[in-house]
N, C-alpha and C positions, 0 to 999 in steps of 0.2 A: 351578662346572659345573652343579650341581643347580639353581640359581637360574636358569641360562640355559636349561637342558631345561625348567624348569616354563614360564618365559616362551615359549619356542617351542611348548610344548602350549597354552598358552592362545591362542596364534595359529591352530593346526591345528585347535582345537576350536569355531572360530566360522566363520560363513559369510564374515565380511567380506573375508578374504584371496582368496578365490577369487571374489568379486562384483567386485572391483577388479581382479582379474587378468583377467576378463572385458571389463571395461572398458578395461584397458590394451592389449590384443590390436588392437582396431579403431583406437585411436589411434596404435599403431607404424605399422600398415599405412599409414593415412593420411600420417603422418610419412615412411615410405619412399617413398611417392608424390610427396609434395610435393618432398623431395629429389631423385627421379629427374627430375623437371621441371625443376627448378632447375639440375641438372647438364646437363641437355640444352640448357638456354639459355645457361648460361656457355659450353659448349664451342662453340657456333654463334654467340656474340656478336663482332662485330667492333668494337673499341674507337673505330677510327676514324669508322665510320658513326654509333655512338652518340653522337657527340661529347664523348666523356670526357676529361678532362684527363690529364696525365702520371701523377700519383699514381693516380687513379681506373683509368686503363689498366693499371697495374702490377698492381693489386689484382685485376683479372679475369684478366690472365696467371696469376699466381700461383694463384688460386682454380680455374683451368681446368688446372692439371696434374695429370697422372693420378693422383699419390699423394694430392692433396688431394681430387679426386672422389672417390676409393675410400674415403679415412679417413672423408669425412662420410657415406657411404652405409652403410658397414660400422657406423657407431654410429648409425645411424637409430633414433628413437625415445627418445633422451634427454630431449627437451623435455618431453613428457609423461611419460615413464617415471620421471623423478625426482620429478616432481608425486605422482604416484601413490605412490611410496615413501614421500614425506615425509607424506603424508596418513595412509597406514597405520601408519607409526612414531609420528605422534601418538596415533592411536588406541589404539596399545598402553598408552599411558599414560592417556588418558581414559577407556578403556573401565573403569578399575577406579573411577574417581569415577561414571561413568554407571551401573554396575552395583551401586555401593555396596560392593566387595569390596575397597577401597584400606585400610581399617583391619584388616581380617582378613590381609591381605598384610603389613602392617608390624608386627603384633602377631606374626605368625610369624617374621618377620625383621626384628629391631628395628633392625638396621643399615640405615638407608633409602639410604645411598648405594650398598650392596651391591645393593639392589633397582634402581636407577636403572642401575648399571653393567650388570647382566643385562639390563635392557630395551634398552641401548644395544647390546649384543652381538646380542641376539635381533634388533632392528631391523636392523642392518648385515648379518645373515645373511640377512634376507629381502628387503634391498635387491639383495644380491649374486645372490639366485635370480632376481630380476626380470633383472637385468643379464644373466644367463648366458642366460635363456629368449630374451631379444629378440637378444643376440649369435649365438646358435645359428641362429635364424631369418635373421638377416641374413647369416651365412656360407653358408647353403643358398641363398639368393635373389638376393643381391646380384650373385654373379660373372655370372649371366645378363644382369643389367641392364647390368653393365659391358662385357660382351662386345658387348651391343645398343648401347651408345655408342660401341663399336670403342675401348675405353681398356685391356681386358686386365685380369684379375683382380685383380693386383698385392697378392697373398699373399705374395710375396717381398721386399715392402718392408718394411723395420724401423718406418718411420714409421707405416705402418699399424696394425702390432700394438702401437706404443705409445699410439696414440690409441685402440685397443680397451683396451688396460690402464689409460689414464688415464680411461675412461669408467666401468670398473668402480670406481675410486676415487671418481668424482663420484656414483655410486650410494649408496656406502656412506656419503660426507660427508653427503649430502642425508637419509640415514636418522638420522644423528646430530642434524641440524638439526630433523627431525621430532619426536624425543622431547623435545629441549630445548622447542620450540613447545608440545607437549602438556602440559608442566609449567606452562608459562606461562598457557596458556589450557585450563581445566580442563573446560571444555563440550566435548562430543564433536561437537556440531553447530556450535557457535561456532568451534572449531578447524578444522573441515573448511571452512567458508564463509570464514573469515578467511584462511586460508593459501591457499586456491585464488585468492582475489580479490587478495591481495597480489602472489603469485606471476605471475599472468597479467597483471594491469593493471599491476604493476611492471616488467614486462619489456617490455610493449608502450610504456608510458611512456618508460622509460628509453631504449629504442632510438629513439624520436621525438624525444626531447629531443637525444640526442647527436647524432642525423643532421643535425638542423636547425640545432644552435649550433656544432658543430664546424667547419664551413667559416668560420664567423664569427669564432670565438675564436682556433681553432689545432689544431694536432693534438696537443698535449700535453692539451688539454681531451678528445679523444676517445679518449685511452688509459685516461682515469679510468673508462671503462664498465665495466673489470675490475673495478670494485668492487661492481657489482650482481652479486649470485650466481647468476642464470641465465645471464647473459653471460659470467661467471667460468667455469662448468662447461662453456659452448660453447666458448670460447677454447682449454681443456684437450685437446679431442678434434680440433683441427686437426692436418692431417699435418705440414706444415711451418710455419716462422715466417711469419706473413702481413704484408704491408707496412701500417703505420700502426697495429699491434696490439703490445702488450707480449708478451713470451715466455710460451710455455704455462705454465711453471713458477710464474708470477706468479699466473695463474688458479687454480692448484692451490693456491697460499700463501694466497690470498684467502680460498678455501671452506673449507680447513683451519682457517685463523683463525675463521671464523664458527661452524663446526662445534664447534671447541674452546670457544668463548665459550658456545655453546647449551649443550654438555653440563656444563661446570663451573658455569654458572648454574643449570641444570636441577637439577644435584644439589644445589647450596647452598640453593635454594628448598625443594626436598624436605625436607630437614633442618630447616628452619626453620618451614615451615607447620604449621597444626594439621591434622590429618587426622581427619575427621567421617563 
């Protein structure tokens, strides 16, 4: 616990966390606005007039269900939120090398795995704080949006709270991924640029590829998109099972797998590498 408190103290005594927090807030607001516009469009979309086939029409029908509209809005901010958390978690590690305090840290605590575990716990706590703030904002604002959409607040639906809870898990797992990435990419600037680029470009590229190729190859290919981490975390927060998509637990399992590999690999590399 002392090591965890020390890591949390390192985070609190730097300006990085609140700078990222100030960046995260407008990004959350932008995501909420996009989700609002998307929900309004989905609710007013007539599959027959849009010329959709039977499968697409079913997807639109399920997406327009009140519980799914609400779940999407109550988890607004995840896309950019987990990116911010991942970058902050990576910086928890890369800061040690940037400020050349890694040697001192590992001399004070020779058991390197204990240091990495402490960083993992501190990063998860940080991720959950970001999740809590955005969730509270959503719980305050989204009911007004849902009433404007004539959907109702839907807070009595277990599926909505399940989505909110799985959203917390997603934030925690992305924090673990960030620590693992920080061990692999020791440069603070390099880690920030690489992770941001891979996350955004990887998401857009994967979504485009699956959208173009699934109609040609088959539905089984479309279900493989759950292997892409950002898409897996979005699947986790769907209110109900969505047609053409794997169950929510598959998305959670995939993200847990990535986080486990990142955490274990990061711990192993830290034990093996020379610290200068």
